[in-house]
C-alpha positions as CSV (number, residue, x, y, z in Angstrom):
1,M,-80.4,32.7,3.0
2,N,-78.9,34.3,6.7
3,K,-77.6,30.5,7.1
4,L,-76.3,29.9,3.6
5,I,-73.9,33.1,4.1
6,I,-73.2,32.0,7.5
7,S,-72.1,28.3,6.6
8,T,-70.0,30.2,3.2
9,F,-68.5,32.0,5.3
10,T,-67.4,29.1,8.3
11,F,-66.9,27.3,5.4
12,F,-63.9,29.4,3.8
13,L,-62.7,30.6,7.2
14,L,-61.7,26.6,7.9
15,F,-59.7,26.9,4.7
16,L,-58.2,30.5,5.6
17,F,-57.3,28.8,8.9
18,T,-56.7,26.1,8.2
19,V,-52.0,25.2,9.6
20,N,-49.7,22.8,7.4
21,V,-48.1,20.5,9.7
22,N,-45.1,18.4,8.8
23,A,-42.9,16.1,10.1
24,A,-39.8,17.5,11.3
25,P,-37.0,16.4,9.2
26,I,-34.9,13.9,9.9
27,V,-30.8,13.8,9.0
28,L,-29.6,10.1,8.4
29,N,-26.1,8.9,8.0
30,Q,-24.4,6.6,5.7
31,G,-25.9,3.6,6.9
32,L,-28.7,0.5,6.6
33,Y,-31.8,2.0,8.3
34,S,-35.6,0.6,8.6
35,A,-38.2,3.2,8.1
36,R,-40.5,2.0,10.5
37,D,-37.5,2.4,13.3
38,S,-36.0,5.2,11.9
39,G,-39.0,7.8,12.0
40,L,-39.5,8.3,7.9
41,T,-42.8,9.1,7.1
42,I,-44.6,6.3,5.7
43,T,-47.0,6.2,2.8
44,S,-46.0,9.4,2.2
45,S,-43.9,11.1,-0.5
46,M,-41.0,12.8,1.1
47,N,-37.6,14.8,-0.3
48,A,-33.9,13.7,0.4
49,K,-31.5,16.4,0.4
50,I,-27.7,16.1,0.6
51,N,-27.0,18.6,3.4
52,N,-23.1,19.3,1.4
53,P,-23.2,20.3,-1.9
54,N,-20.0,18.6,-3.1
55,G,-21.0,15.3,-1.6
56,R,-22.3,12.0,-2.9
57,V,-24.8,9.8,-2.1
58,I,-26.0,7.0,-3.4
59,L,-29.7,5.7,-1.4
60,I,-31.2,2.2,-2.2
61,I,-35.0,1.8,-1.3
62,I,-35.9,-1.9,-0.4
63,D,-39.3,-2.8,-0.1
64,A,-41.1,-5.4,2.2
65,N,-40.6,-7.6,-0.5
66,Q,-36.4,-7.1,-0.8
67,T,-36.8,-5.8,-4.8
68,I,-35.4,-2.3,-5.1
69,K,-37.8,0.2,-5.1
70,E,-35.7,3.2,-6.0
71,L,-31.7,3.8,-6.7
72,V,-30.9,7.2,-6.3
73,R,-27.9,9.3,-6.5
74,L,-27.2,12.5,-5.2
75,D,-24.1,15.0,-6.3
76,P,-23.5,18.6,-6.4
77,T,-25.7,19.0,-10.1
78,S,-29.1,16.9,-8.3
79,T,-28.7,17.6,-4.7
80,E,-32.4,17.0,-3.9
81,H,-34.7,14.1,-4.9
82,T,-38.7,13.1,-4.2
83,L,-38.8,10.1,-3.1
84,K,-41.6,7.4,-3.5
85,P,-44.5,6.6,-0.5
86,L,-42.4,4.1,2.0
87,D,-43.5,1.1,3.8
88,Y,-43.4,0.0,7.1
89,G,-41.5,-3.3,5.6
90,S,-38.9,-0.5,3.7
91,Y,-35.8,-0.3,3.8
92,I,-33.0,2.4,3.7
93,I,-29.4,1.8,2.1
94,I,-27.3,5.0,2.6
95,F,-23.7,4.8,1.1
96,G,-21.8,8.5,0.4
97,N,-19.6,11.0,2.6
98,T,-22.3,13.3,3.8
99,P,-25.7,13.1,5.7
100,V,-28.9,12.5,4.4
101,T,-32.2,14.7,5.7
102,F,-35.4,13.9,4.8
103,S,-38.1,16.2,5.2
């Protein structure tokens, strides 16, 4: 009985003190970027957000098979979008007048 209480208490302590680790935000300007070389998170979804609320940006995500995986327009009415997970062969094309923060 004592071991059960101690193990349950230890189990809850582990979840209580778990630290959530996220990658630092990456800011990219207009251009063509490889997902691998840009330092973006691979195989997990991330958010893309324009830094200027009055800016306009088009994001195009192309996968390793050279097909368009996502086409997103960020503007004053929709400043943030959750992107699908990238793979190692993905490319990101940013076209617009404001930087984009990926987090």
